[in-house]
Every structure is written in C-alpha cells, then in structure tokens.
N, C-alpha and C positions, 0 to 999 in steps of 0.2 A: 436129228440136229439135240433130238430134247434130251440124250446125254449126256448134256453141255449146258452148264448154265445159259438163263439167258439174260444179257443186261439190259434192266433199263435205266434208265438217266432219269434226272429230273421225279424220283417215283415216287415223292411225298405233294407232287403239282395235282392241277386237274385230271387234267387225262393219264401221266404215267402212276397214279395212284392206283388209278381205276385198273388197268393195263395188267398190274400189279396184279391187285383180286383176282381178276380174270383168270388167269395163267397157271395162279394160285389151285384157282376151284378143277383147275383141268390137271390138277397133279403136276402140270409143268416147276421142275426146279427154275427159281430167279435170282439173278442176282441185282436189288433194289438197292440203288445208289445215286445219292443226295447226300448234300452237304454233313449234314450228320446222321449219324447211326453205324450200322454195321457197317454196311458199305459207303466208305468217303468216298467224294466225289465231288470237283470243285474244277467248274470250266475255268475259271481261274488261276487255281495251280495244276499245270502240267505233272509235278508230280505223283497227281493222285491216276493218274489217265492210267499205267500199264498195271495198277494191280485191277482196276476196275474190268480190264480185258482183258485178265487173264483167265484162259481155259474158254473162251465168249466163240460161242459162234453166233450168233445172229443179236442184234441190236437198236435196242429203239432213242431215238433221241432225241430231244427234247433241247434247243439249242439257248442260248442266252441271247438277249436279245443286242441287236446293236453289236454283232464282235462278228469277226470271222472265222472262228474255232473251230466251226467243225471242218476246214479243211484237211488240217493238223491233224486232228482226233482220227478224223477218215483214212487218213494214211497210218496211225500210231495203226487201227486198226486192220486195217491190209496185214501190217507185218507179223501180229497174234495172229493170222489165223481165224477170223473173222469171212463168215462169207455171206453172211444176207444183212441190210439195212433195212430201217421203218424211219423214214427223216417225219419229223413232227414240220407243218412249214404253216403255210397262209393259205387262207381261200383268198383271192381278187391280188398278189402280186406281181399277174402281168396282165392287168389290166392299166391301160395309160392313167396318169394321175386320178388316183381307185382312193388316194389319201395322201396328205403331205407327212414326208417324213425327215423331220428333224434332224429324228435321234441315230436316222442309217438304219432302224429296221429292217428295211426292204432292200438293198445294198446288200444286209448279210443274209435274208435268208435266199438271195437268189445265189449269192456264191455258196448258197450251203448244197440247193436244189443241185445244183451243176458241179458242185465235189463228189458231193454221192454218185448224180448218171458216169460220171469219167473215172468210176474209182474200180470198175472189174468186178465189183460186187453187183450178187443180185440186192437189186433196190426197189425199193417203193414209197411213192409219198403222198404219207398224209397233207389234206391241205382243208382245215376244217374254218368255218365263217364263227358267226357270233356263239359261242358256249352259251347253251341255255343257262347253263351254271351261274355266270355270271350274276343272277337273280338271286341267285343260295349262297357261294362262295368267292362272288369276285366282286369288280365292280361295280356293280349296283348293288350289294348284299344288305351293307347296310342301312343305306335308305329306305329300299323294303322292307327290314326290321321296322325300320322308324314312323311305317307308314307314309311314306311322302315322294316319292324318285323324284327329281328336279334336274331336270336336260333338257340340253340344246339340239332334241330332236325332232323338234316340228313332228306333224304325224305321221314320219318315216316308219317302217315295216322293215322288216331282217326275219332270215328265215332261218328263227336259232333251230343250233342242232345241239342233242344232248350228247351229256361225254361219257356217256353208256354207250351210247353208238362208235364215238369217237375209237373209245378202248378197243370195242368187238373189232374191228377196223382192221385196227393196230393188231388186234391180238391173231387177225384171219391170217395180216399179212407174216407176223412172224414166224408161222405153225406152219402154213399150206405154200405150198410150192406156185400155183398161179398164180400171185401177186404180182409176179418179178416181172417189173419194169412199168406198171401203172403207178400216174398221177388220179388220187381218188381227192375229187374237190366234197365235199358233206355238207351237208347240210340238214333242216327238218324237213318236214312234209310240205308246209308253207309257210307263207311269210305272216308273221302276228306286229302287228303295233305296241306300243308300248300300251297307250294304255288297253288294250287285249289282253297284251301280258297280265298288268299289275290283278284286272280282273279277275283273269282266272288261278294268280296266284289267291286273290280275296277270297273263291271261293272255295278254295280247296285249303287256304288255314280257317276259314268264318274267320279273318281282320278285314278291317277298310282298311288298304291301301290305296292310293289315287298314284298318278301321274301329272307332275304339273310341266308342262314345257316352257320353257326361255331362249330370253333372246340368247346367242353367244356372249355379248358384252356381257346380259347381266350375269350368265356361267359364273363365266372368269372373274370376275368383281366377286360373288358369292365365295369364288374359291380362293383369290387374295382375303377375303373379309378370313377368311377360316385359318388362312396361317401360310397360304400355299405362295412361293415365289410366283409373279407373273407373269414369266417364263413356264412354269410347268403348269402354273391353268391353263393361256391359251396351249399345251398340248396337249392334255386331257379337252378341251374342244375339238381341238383334230380328230382325237381317235374318235370322236363323236359323229363327223363329219358324211364321214357314209350313211351312216343309219338316216342320218336329218333328210340326204339325198336319194336314197332306196336304192344304194348300189348293192344291197345287201338283200334285195326280193327276190331276188331269181330262185329258181332251186334247182339243186344240183342230184344227180344220179348217184354220186358214188358209194353210198351205204348199200342200197338196193343193190350194183355192183358189187362190190367187195361180200355183202351175205342174204341176197337173194333173198330180202326183205324187205321193208318201207322202214323210213326211220322213223322212231318212236318221236306223238305228236309234243307239244307244247303243253298242253293240258295233262298227256300221263306222265312227262317232267316233274309239274306243278302236284299232282295228287302226290306221286311215289314219295316226294325231296318233302312234302307234309307230312303223311304219314313214319316217315322217317326223321325229324324234327327239326328238321333243317332254316325252319323259320322260328325259331323259339320266342314268347312271349316274353 
C-alpha cells in the first residue's frame, strides 16, 4: 500500500501530528489533512472529503467529538477504494458509567467504532487513555507552566500514555498486515497521581510545580470566575471525575501487543519534553 498516500486526518493534533512525522521518517507518502494547510479537510464540510480520499488506500481517522460523521465518511472511503482504516477512539467507552456524557461524545464514539467494524475494510481501533501530553500541550499545560495545577482530582491516579506511543501503534496498524481486527487499549506502564506527575515534571524542568486538589464546587466556581459559563465549567469537572475516582488506574497491554515493547514511562515523557523545550519558563 506504500505507493499510495496515507491519509491522516487531524494531522495537526497531538496524535495526528506524530503519526505524520513517524510515517515521513519511514519515507512513506502522507496526506496530512487538517482544516488549514495544503490538504484541507473539515469534518463539517463534506465538500472537502473527496479530495482528501482520492487515491488513498489507508486512513487514520481522528473523529470530531460529539458527532456521527465517521459513518458517512467511511461509506465514502469505501467508494474511493480505501482498504484499511485505523480509528482513534477512547479508553473506557465500553465501561458503564465511566463518565457523564452531556455532550454526546460517547454515543458518537460507539457509532464510529460500529461503522468501522461493519465497513468490510481492514480496521484497527486505537483506544488511548489520558495523554501524558495533556501536561505539555493540552488540558493541564497552561497551569503546569504557571506552576500550579488546581483540579478536583483528589489523590486519583491514571496510567498516562505518551502520544509518541499512540502514534507508533497507529503507524504499525497503518503499515502492517497483522493488526487487522484488533482493538488496542493504550496506557502507560503504571498509574501516576497528579502529585507524582507534577513532581516528575518539576524534576525534569528544575522548576517548582505543585498540584492543589480542589472540591468540585470550588473548581467550578473558579472557572466561572474566569469567565466560563456554569454549564461549561461543570462539563470540565465531569471530565476530571474518572481521574478522581481512579477509573483509569488500570494498565492496558495494547502498546506491548502492537509493538512488542513496553510503553514509555511518565518520567521518560517528562524528560524528553523538557529537553525539547516543552515547558518554557
């Protein structure tokens, strides 16, 4: 399949960007699709789908949360001759009451997985847990840079997974035959509390960073004071609930099954990110 470009949607995101880089490092042709850039792709504009799929045989799908657009996209991919799909999904989606789903994200993820499995194509599903990169590029990054992470997470822990490992699993599934029909739950090698996480980052950066546990009510109140609507503040608190309740402490074997090696540790993530300037002063 290497003579055809590999389509990567969400190519500027945390996993998509790394998938693009790893594919290019192998010398493989990549169509890096995003809402801006050379290859424009917008989930909400179906007029961009055909150009993205033209001549493609393998696709990495990073879906738009809260939508059911993967199913019609996969149907169009079949018409374009796509043979292999790797879907980015979410760890815990098959666990009852894993988290509140006020925005319909879970319903969309379940429909996307069903659409891929029913497509008749070679498919692989990636189900990563909490990204380690949330501390450097995402949800927690600004607070970590400011030196104080304030969350309603108590002493809960999660087996944070490095996005480089996520990308490596995706690249393997896109380029190797042995991953068809596999669902890979992805995690790091052990659970880490937020106190441990910020201490590890502090050690790697030489900066003083601390974690301050808040009650849910105090957290929501702080976000509202910062200008968020109450409903949005409560939705953010809901996102933290699985972390607070330890629902992501368990370790999954997806990285080892897909790659034949253990996942990177949180310390390895922190050290490499610090060296790359991921937490500028």
